[in-house]
C-alpha positions as CSV (number, residue, x, y, z in Angstrom):
1,M,-13.2,5.0,-0.5
2,D,-10.4,5.1,2.0
3,R,-9.5,1.5,1.3
4,F,-9.7,2.2,-2.5
5,Y,-7.1,5.0,-2.2
6,D,-4.9,3.0,0.2
7,I,-4.7,0.3,-2.4
8,M,-4.0,2.7,-5.2
9,D,-1.3,4.3,-3.1
10,E,0.4,0.9,-2.2
11,A,-0.3,-1.6,-5.0
12,P,2.2,-1.9,-7.9
13,E,-0.7,-2.9,-10.1
14,A,-2.1,0.7,-9.7
15,R,1.1,2.6,-10.3
16,G,-0.2,4.1,-13.6
17,I,-3.3,5.7,-12.0
18,R,-1.5,6.7,-8.8
19,A,0.8,8.8,-10.9
20,M,-2.2,10.8,-12.2
21,H,-2.9,12.0,-8.7
22,A,-1.3,14.6,-6.4
23,E,0.8,13.3,-3.5
24,D,-1.9,14.1,-1.0
25,L,-4.9,11.9,-1.8
26,G,-7.1,13.4,0.9
27,P,-9.1,15.7,-1.4
28,M,-9.7,12.9,-3.9
29,R,-10.8,10.5,-1.1
30,Q,-13.4,13.0,-0.1
31,K,-14.6,13.8,-3.7
32,L,-14.9,10.1,-4.7
33,F,-16.8,9.4,-1.5
34,E,-19.2,12.3,-2.2
35,F,-19.6,11.2,-5.9
36,M,-20.2,7.6,-4.9
37,S,-22.8,8.6,-2.3
38,G,-25.0,10.1,-5.0
39,W,-24.1,7.4,-7.6
40,H,-25.4,4.7,-5.2
41,G,-28.6,6.6,-4.4
42,G,-27.6,8.5,-1.4
43,P,-27.3,12.3,-1.0
44,P,-25.7,13.9,-4.1
45,L,-22.9,15.4,-2.0
46,Y,-20.5,15.9,-4.9
47,F,-22.9,17.9,-7.0
48,Q,-23.7,20.1,-4.0
49,R,-20.0,21.3,-4.0
50,K,-19.2,24.6,-5.5
51,D,-16.3,23.1,-7.3
52,A,-18.2,20.1,-8.8
53,V,-17.5,19.4,-12.5
54,C,-18.9,16.8,-14.8
55,I,-17.1,13.5,-14.2
56,T,-15.9,13.3,-17.9
57,R,-14.5,16.9,-17.7
58,A,-12.7,16.1,-14.5
59,H,-10.9,13.2,-16.2
60,Q,-10.3,14.9,-19.5
61,P,-6.7,16.0,-18.8
62,F,-5.6,12.5,-18.2
63,A,-4.8,9.8,-20.8
64,I,-7.2,7.0,-19.7
65,G,-7.2,3.8,-21.7
66,E,-8.0,0.2,-21.0
67,S,-4.9,-0.2,-18.7
68,E,-5.9,2.7,-16.5
69,R,-9.5,1.6,-16.5
70,D,-8.4,-1.9,-15.4
71,Q,-6.1,-0.4,-12.7
72,W,-9.1,1.6,-11.3
73,L,-11.3,-1.5,-11.3
74,F,-8.5,-3.6,-9.6
75,C,-8.4,-1.1,-6.8
76,M,-12.2,-0.9,-6.5
77,H,-12.8,-4.6,-6.5
78,R,-10.0,-5.3,-4.0
79,A,-11.3,-2.5,-1.7
80,L,-14.8,-4.0,-1.8
81,E,-13.4,-7.4,-0.9
82,D,-11.1,-6.1,1.8
83,I,-13.8,-4.2,3.6
84,G,-16.0,-7.3,3.6
85,V,-18.7,-6.5,1.1
86,D,-20.8,-9.5,0.5
87,A,-19.8,-11.5,-2.7
88,D,-23.3,-11.2,-4.1
89,L,-23.3,-7.4,-3.8
90,R,-19.8,-7.3,-5.3
91,R,-21.0,-9.3,-8.3
92,M,-24.0,-7.0,-8.6
93,L,-21.6,-3.9,-8.7
94,E,-19.2,-5.4,-11.3
95,T,-21.2,-4.2,-14.4
96,P,-22.0,-0.7,-13.3
97,L,-18.5,-0.1,-12.0
98,F,-17.1,-1.4,-15.3
99,R,-19.4,0.9,-17.2
100,I,-18.4,4.0,-15.3
101,A,-14.7,3.2,-15.6
102,D,-15.0,2.4,-19.3
103,F,-17.0,5.5,-19.9
104,L,-14.1,7.6,-18.8
105,R,-11.7,6.2,-21.3
106,N,-10.5,8.8,-23.7
107,R,-7.9,6.9,-25.7
């Protein structure tokens, strides 16, 4: 998740979703790591937090359309590639990552 947020912070292609976040990405890095841990079958760290909220509720205040979805996917796909995730595994993750990103669209 660190690489994901580094890309979001640096890449012009992610400018729109970067603007939705606070200047300090530290708390979000941790929350996304914890969410992804459970989403991928590991410990459900995010839902053990006292401040955990439903993922759709957490994103409700933000206007998320196809462009924002695609920016998020750009960062995620590039992060997976940058950290050396095997190409077969990246392909296997494409559909579920798309589904979760598309599910959060609210416009």
